[in-house]
GUVEX-93961 format. One record per residue (C-alpha): chain; residue in one letter; residue number from 0; z, y, x. Coordinates in Angstrom, 3 decimals, always signed. Example, Ala and Ser with C-alpha at 12.3 -4.5 7.8 and 13.67 -1.06 7.14 Angstrom:
  cadena  residuo  num        pz        py        px
       A        a    0    +7.800    -4.500   +12.300
       A        s    1    +7.140    -1.060   +13.670
This chain:
  cadena  residuo  num        pz        py        px
       A        x    0   -35.094    +4.141    +6.435
       A        x    1   -31.461    +5.287    +6.639
       A        x    2   -30.967    +8.843    +5.420
       A        x    3   -28.015   +10.583    +7.060
       A        x    4   -25.929   +13.229    +5.327
       A        x    5   -25.397   +16.659    +6.847
       A        x    6   -21.654   +17.233    +6.745
       A        x    7   -21.385   +20.667    +8.325
       A        x    8   -22.455   +24.068    +6.964
       A        x    9   -23.445   +22.829    +3.511
       A        x   10   -21.723   +25.879    +2.012
       A        x   11   -22.747   +28.525    +4.514
       A        x   12   -25.301   +30.163    +2.260
       A        x   13   -24.016   +33.384    +0.620
       A        x   14   -23.148   +33.147    -3.087
       A        x   15   -25.920   +34.047    -5.502
       A        x   16   -25.571   +37.023    -7.821
       A        x   17   -22.006   +37.671    -8.918
       A        x   18   -20.784   +34.204    -8.011
       A        x   19   -17.379   +34.328    -6.354
       A        x   20   -17.258   +33.036    -2.762
       A        x   21   -15.667   +29.614    -2.446
       A        x   22   -13.365   +30.900    +0.296
       A        x   23   -13.004   +34.682    -0.211
       A        x   24   -10.170   +34.921    +2.292
       A        x   25   -12.447   +33.613    +5.049
       A        x   26   -15.464   +35.866    +4.483
       A        x   27   -14.367   +38.521    +6.988
       A        x   28   -13.923   +35.998    +9.785
       A        x   29   -16.441   +35.710   +12.564
       A        x   30   -18.489   +32.529   +12.489
       A        x   31   -16.928   +29.701   +14.476
       A        x   32   -19.120   +27.762   +16.900
       A        x   33   -20.424   +24.463   +15.561
       A        x   34   -20.513   +21.509   +17.936
       A        x   35   -23.317   +18.979   +17.685
       A        x   36   -21.979   +15.787   +16.140
       A        x   37   -22.087   +12.679   +18.331
       A        x   38   -23.880    +9.503   +17.344
       A        x   39   -20.695    +7.767   +16.210
       A        x   40   -20.221   +10.197   +13.299
       A        x   41   -22.984    +9.111   +10.958
       A        x   42   -22.961    +8.346    +7.240
       A        x   43   -25.640    +7.490    +4.695
       A        x   44   -26.488    +9.999    +2.003
       A        x   45   -24.973    +9.006    -1.387
       A        x   46   -27.904    +7.652    -3.410
       A        x   47   -26.680    +4.319    -4.842
       A        x   48   -26.474    +3.319    -8.496
       A        x   49   -22.697    +2.892    -8.162
       A        x   50   -22.402    +6.440    -6.847
       A        x   51   -24.248    +7.804    -9.880
       A        x   52   -22.125    +5.748   -12.283
       A        x   53   -18.893    +6.976   -10.700
       A        x   54   -20.071   +10.576   -10.871
       A        x   55   -20.967   +10.139   -14.548
       A        x   56   -17.476    +8.838   -15.390
       A        x   57   -15.796   +11.703   -13.508
       A        x   58   -18.000   +14.277   -15.237
       A        x   59   -17.482   +12.777   -18.688
       A        x   60   -13.707   +13.234   -18.355
       A        x   61   -14.011   +16.760   -16.920
       A        x   62   -12.171   +15.659   -13.769
       A        x   63   -12.294   +16.773   -10.170
       A        x   64   -12.288   +14.636    -7.041
       A        x   65   -11.183   +15.461    -3.533
       A        x   66   -14.184   +13.397    -2.421
       A        x   67   -16.480   +16.211    -3.576
       A        x   68   -14.240   +19.240    -3.204
       A        x   69   -13.243   +18.446    +0.377
       A        x   70   -16.736   +17.211    +1.339
       A        x   71   -15.478   +13.787    +2.401
       A        x   72   -17.955   +11.955    +4.650
       A        x   73   -17.129    +8.616    +2.996
       A        x   74   -18.092    +9.599    -0.554
       A        x   75   -21.256    +7.469    -0.623
       A        x   76   -19.458    +4.313    +0.473
       A        x   77   -16.443    +4.785    -1.795
       A        x   78   -18.243    +5.886    -4.947
       A        x   79   -20.673    +3.003    -4.660
       A        x   80   -17.608    +0.802    -5.205
       A        x   81   -16.280    +3.166    -7.928
       A        x   82   -13.400    +4.172    -5.687
       A        x   83   -12.879    +7.872    -6.391
       A        x   84    -9.823    +9.897    -5.385
       A        x   85    -9.020   +12.015    -8.417
       A        x   86    -7.783   +15.549    -7.815
       A        x   87    -5.541   +16.874   -10.562
       A        x   88    -4.422   +20.376   -11.607
       A        x   89    -7.848   +21.951   -11.196
       A        x   90   -10.258   +22.603    -8.344
       A        x   91    -8.706   +25.821    -7.002
       A        x   92    -5.893   +25.855    -4.444
       A        x   93    -3.309   +28.575    -3.902
       A        x   94    -3.258   +27.893    -0.146
       A        x   95    -5.924   +28.825    +2.382
       A        x   96    -5.702   +26.214    +5.125
       A        x   97    -8.160   +26.761    +7.955
       A        x   98    -9.462   +23.175    +7.826
       A        x   99    -9.867   +22.616    +4.091
       A        x  100   -13.003   +22.952    +1.970
       A        x  101   -11.261   +23.087    -1.441
       A        x  102   -11.749   +26.406    -3.237
       A        x  103    -8.978   +28.993    -2.916
       A        x  104    -7.762   +31.557    -5.408
       A        x  105    -5.758   +31.789    -8.627
       A        x  106    -5.989   +28.448   -10.499
       A        x  107    -6.483   +28.033   -14.229
       A        x  108    -3.586   +26.870   -16.436
       A        x  109    -2.844   +23.150   -16.427
       A        x  110    -4.853   +20.961   -18.783
       A        x  111    -2.389   +19.104   -21.013
       A        x  112    -5.015   +16.422   -21.682
       A        x  113    -5.640   +15.710   -18.005
       A        x  114    -3.116   +12.840   -17.636
       A        x  115    -4.826   +10.979   -20.484
       A        x  116    -8.304   +11.687   -19.110
       A        x  117    -7.290   +10.457   -15.667
       A        x  118    -5.879    +7.249   -17.140
       A        x  119    -9.058    +6.699   -19.171
       A        x  120   -11.238    +7.211   -16.081
       A        x  121    -9.129    +4.725   -14.097
       A        x  122    -9.606    +2.180   -16.886
       A        x  123   -13.379    +2.802   -17.116
       A        x  124   -13.825    +2.424   -13.375
       A        x  125   -11.789    -0.785   -13.461
       A        x  126    -9.606    +0.329   -10.562
       A        x  127    -6.966    -2.059    -9.237
       A        x  128    -5.632    +0.711    -6.985
       A        x  129    -6.063    +4.435    -7.543
       A        x  130    -5.321    +7.466    -5.383
       A        x  131    -4.290   +10.674    -7.133
       A        x  132    -4.119   +13.924    -5.206
       A        x  133    -3.991   +17.598    -6.137
       A        x  134    -4.528   +21.145    -5.054
       A        x  135    -1.462   +23.157    -4.052
       A        x  136    -0.045   +24.954    -7.085
       A        x  137    +2.385   +27.498    -5.651
       A        x  138    +1.935   +29.471    -8.890
       A        x  139    +3.882   +26.839   -10.876
       A        x  140    +7.667   +26.749   -10.915
       A        x  141    +7.725   +23.059    -9.967
       A        x  142    +4.500   +23.063    -7.945
       A        x  143    +2.987   +20.708   -10.522
       A        x  144    +5.564   +17.944    -9.988
       A        x  145    +5.987   +17.183   -13.694
       A        x  146    +2.200   +17.030   -14.136
       A        x  147    +1.999   +14.505   -11.300
       A        x  148    +4.672   +12.416   -13.032
       A        x  149    +2.776   +12.589   -16.338
       A        x  150    -0.395   +11.327   -14.660
       A        x  151    +1.423    +8.381   -13.081
       A        x  152    +3.024    +7.550   -16.445
       A        x  153    -0.317    +7.723   -18.276
       A        x  154    -1.959    +5.357   -15.795
       A        x  155    +0.946    +2.915   -16.128
       A        x  156    +0.548    +2.998   -19.929
       A        x  157    -3.251    +2.492   -19.911
       A        x  158    -3.637    +0.014   -17.054
       A        x  159    -0.218    -1.331   -16.045
       A        x  160    -1.815    -3.691   -13.502
       A        x  161    -3.239    -0.749   -11.488
       A        x  162    -1.232    +0.251    -8.430
       A        x  163    -0.877    +3.991    -7.961
       A        x  164    -0.975    +5.929    -4.716
       A        x  165    -0.283    +9.658    -4.751
       A        x  166    -1.239   +12.196    -2.092
       A        x  167    +0.925   +15.207    -2.782
       A        x  168    +1.309   +18.809    -1.699
       A        x  169    +4.522   +19.757    +0.084
       A        x  170    +6.318   +21.378    -2.917
       A        x  171    +7.545   +24.059    -0.524
       A        x  172   +10.377   +26.136    -2.045
       A        x  173   +10.221   +24.120    -5.308
       A        x  174   +13.761   +22.819    -5.699
       A        x  175   +13.962   +19.411    -7.384
       A        x  176   +10.172   +18.955    -7.511
       A        x  177    +9.963   +16.140    -4.973
       A        x  178   +12.588   +14.159    -6.857
       A        x  179   +10.550   +14.379   -10.081
       A        x  180    +7.504   +12.899    -8.366
       A        x  181    +9.445   +10.206    -6.500
       A        x  182   +11.147    +9.142    -9.736
       A        x  183    +7.761    +8.617   -11.400
       A        x  184    +7.627    +5.468    -9.199
       A        x  185    +4.206    +5.502    -7.568
       A        x  186    +3.538    +2.496    -5.352
       A        x  187    +2.642    +4.672    -2.362
       A        x  188    +3.820    +8.221    -1.662
       A        x  189    +1.435    +9.953    +0.743
       A        x  190    +1.864   +13.425    +2.199
       A        x  191    -0.210   +14.431    +5.198
       A        x  192    +1.294   +16.289    +8.147
       A        x  193    -2.349   +17.079    +9.054
       A        x  194    -1.790   +18.376   +12.598
       A        x  195    +0.775   +18.861   +15.359
       A        x  196    +3.548   +21.493   +14.978
       A        x  197    +2.033   +23.891   +17.556
       A        x  198    -1.135   +24.299   +15.473
       A        x  199    +0.500   +24.878   +12.080
       A        x  200    +0.313   +28.686   +12.240
       A        x  201    -3.450   +28.664   +12.760
       A        x  202    -4.448   +25.498   +10.873
       A        x  203    -1.900   +25.130    +8.066
       A        x  204    -0.247   +28.583    +7.838
       A        x  205    +1.151   +28.179    +4.316
       A        x  206    +3.075   +25.017    +5.229
       A        x  207    +6.036   +24.145    +7.429
       A        x  208    +5.927   +21.070    +9.648
       A        x  209    +9.575   +20.092    +9.346
       A        x  210    +9.601   +20.651    +5.576
       A        x  211    +6.694   +18.200    +5.253
       A        x  212    +8.463   +15.741    +7.510
       A        x  213   +11.638   +16.125    +5.450
       A        x  214    +9.677   +15.422    +2.238
       A        x  215    +8.585   +12.048    +3.604
       A        x  216   +12.122   +11.279    +4.714
       A        x  217   +13.456   +12.214    +1.270
       A        x  218   +11.187    +9.622    -0.367
       A        x  219   +12.797    +6.838    +1.666
       A        x  220   +16.295    +8.135    +0.969
       A        x  221   +15.688    +8.146    -2.780
       A        x  222   +13.692    +4.908    -2.958
       A        x  223   +13.867    +2.803    +0.231
       A        x  224   +11.301    +0.305    -1.087
       A        x  225    +8.597    +2.871    -1.847
       A        x  226    +5.784    +2.825    +0.709
       A        x  227    +5.223    +6.125    +2.518
       A        x  228    +2.092    +7.259    +4.255
       A        x  229    +0.959   +10.277    +6.247
       A        x  230    -2.121   +11.385    +8.131
       A        x  231    -3.302   +13.437   +11.087
       A        x  232    -6.574   +15.098   +11.992
       A        x  233    -7.513   +15.162   +15.667
       A        x  234   -10.075   +17.251   +17.503
       A        x  235    -8.357   +20.566   +16.737
       A        x  236    -6.985   +21.164   +20.224
       A        x  237    -3.919   +18.917   +20.118
       A        x  238    -2.827   +16.954   +23.175
       A        x  239    -2.267   +13.207   +23.394
       A        x  240    +1.444   +13.829   +24.010
       A        x  241    +1.696   +15.981   +20.874
       A        x  242    +0.100   +13.251   +18.764
       A        x  243    +2.576   +10.724   +20.170
       A        x  244    +5.466   +13.036   +19.282
       A        x  245    +4.215   +13.315   +15.695
       A        x  246    +4.096    +9.510   +15.546
       A        x  247    +7.726    +9.409   +16.665
       A        x  248    +8.670   +12.027   +14.063
       A        x  249    +6.965   +10.012   +11.332
       A        x  250    +8.752    +6.848   +12.352
       A        x  251   +12.082    +8.711   +12.366
       A        x  252   +11.305    +9.694    +8.763
       A        x  253   +10.557    +6.062    +7.895
       A        x  254    +6.807    +6.460    +7.367
       A        x  255    +5.146    +3.050    +6.918
       A        x  256    +1.457    +3.891    +7.248
       A        x  257    -0.297    +6.416    +9.498
       A        x  258    -3.945    +7.487    +9.261
       A        x  259    -5.722    +9.344   +12.076
       A        x  260    -9.231   +10.755   +11.690
       A        x  261   -11.615   +13.251   +13.241
       A        x  262   -11.544   +16.813   +11.936
       A        x  263   -14.983   +17.884   +10.681
       A        x  264   -15.662   +21.587   +10.221
       A        x  265   -16.778   +22.306    +6.616
       A        x  266   -18.430   +25.705    +7.348
       A        x  267   -18.732   +28.225   +10.154
       A        x  268   -15.880   +30.199    +8.555
       A        x  269   -13.423   +27.325    +9.003
       A        x  270   -11.505   +26.324   +12.109
       A        x  271   -13.819   +25.172   +14.846
       A        x  272   -13.886   +21.612   +16.149
       A        x  273   -12.326   +21.672   +19.601
       A        x  274   -13.872   +18.318   +20.517
       A        x  275   -15.082   +15.064   +19.037
       A        x  276   -12.605   +12.342   +19.896
       A        x  277   -14.260    +9.187   +21.229
       A        x  278   -13.778    +5.921   +19.290
       A        x  279   -12.020    +4.428   +22.323
       A        x  280    -9.339    +7.119   +22.048
       A        x  281    -8.838    +6.226   +18.392
       A        x  282    -8.320    +2.609   +19.412
       A        x  283    -5.708    +3.768   +21.916
       A        x  284    -3.939    +5.800   +19.216
       A        x  285    -3.949    +2.726   +16.973
       A        x  286    -2.323    +0.621   +19.699
       A        x  287    +0.326    +3.293   +20.297
       A        x  288    +1.119    +3.585   +16.604
       A        x  289    +1.477    -0.157   +16.161
       A        x  290    +3.767    -0.294   +19.191
       A        x  291    +5.931    +2.391   +17.599
       A        x  292    +6.509    +0.208   +14.543
       A        x  293    +4.181    +1.404   +11.772
       A        x  294    +3.430    -1.319    +9.233
       A        x  295    -0.177    -0.101    +8.901
       A        x  296    -2.445    +2.021   +11.069
       A        x  297    -5.938    +3.296   +10.345
       A        x  298    -7.462    +5.281   +13.208
       A        x  299   -11.171    +6.010   +13.576
       A        x  300   -13.499    +9.026   +13.521
       A        x  301   -14.197    +8.646    +9.786
       A        x  302   -10.707    +7.576    +8.708
       A        x  303    -9.459    +9.591    +5.725
       A        x  304    -6.230    +9.292    +3.730
       A        x  305    -7.716    +7.425    +0.786
       A        x  306   -10.513    +5.533    +2.540
       A        x  307   -10.159    +1.790    +1.812
       A        x  308    -6.833    +2.597    +0.136
       A        x  309    -6.858    -0.461    -2.116
       A        x  310    -7.537    -2.931    +0.682
       A        x  311    -5.029    -1.168    +2.909
       A        x  312    -2.344    -1.359    +0.217
       A        x  313    -2.704    -5.137    +0.093
       A        x  314    -2.402    -5.268    +3.899
       A        x  315    +0.606    -2.953    +3.758
       A        x  316    +2.458    -5.276    +1.370
       A        x  317    +1.541    -8.294    +3.491
       A        x  318    +2.759    -6.552    +6.657
       A        x  319    +6.124    -5.765    +5.083
       A        x  320    +6.526    -9.333    +3.871
       A        x  321    +5.632   -10.713    +7.306
       A        x  322    +8.110    -8.411    +9.018
       A        x  323   +10.805    -9.461    +6.578
       A        x  324    +9.945   -13.124    +7.187
       A        x  325    +9.122   -13.722    +3.534
């Protein structure tokens, strides 16, 4: 029998005792309506041996993963293969995006041993490709840029054959921070635009669309050979024309790889799902994106930034070589 995971409202119960709410800034909001999920959004509950082994490695190094913190629907599949997306700089974010399930509040100080622990975990999991992401750290003068660079350097030292993909915050108002991270030479620099410009104020209020776009452009200016990647959620009320415009903006910034996935509402206090986008519409978005010149496109209801990242990186390199006629 296939056991399906419940992805919505897992954190709706009130905190016990004196436990701090996961999203204190959202507690005064009225509950958003929750749409019934269609049949095409189904995942198996994570019960495999590989899942348990991955969790044990993460716990032993005192690390966090965006797979758990953001309630990713693909955690069972990925962790079975020991593909975990490690989230550095703690589990508490200084932003309060309406779509995100990561805890919000004042983060703890950085752990100086974290770069080494991350590198050790990558080695233990035997990863050929690793994705490193982080919470937003607006409390730090460089937004955590130097810490990102230290993590990349530690992985290179421990497992030089491992390719490194980073999924970064926007480093808004952190002068020189982006350059520090770019110069650490990850193989893929990913920063998600998340949604269309019109919805930023309600969905991503702490960010600025054109700053994020400029960050991706800056990567290509500083290192033209570095792969860049960005992602969108759909089902938040955006129009088809708005999605197409974001594709054009990404291509103008030189983005190589676009991911498009369905927004899933973490709790009733988060932004509501406007609609569930049909798989046929995702196929249409994929065709549009390929026609616009992206080297790689991943578009499906359960697509997430780091899902199948290792396999996609190999395809990304092959696509560049084919385009160059190598």
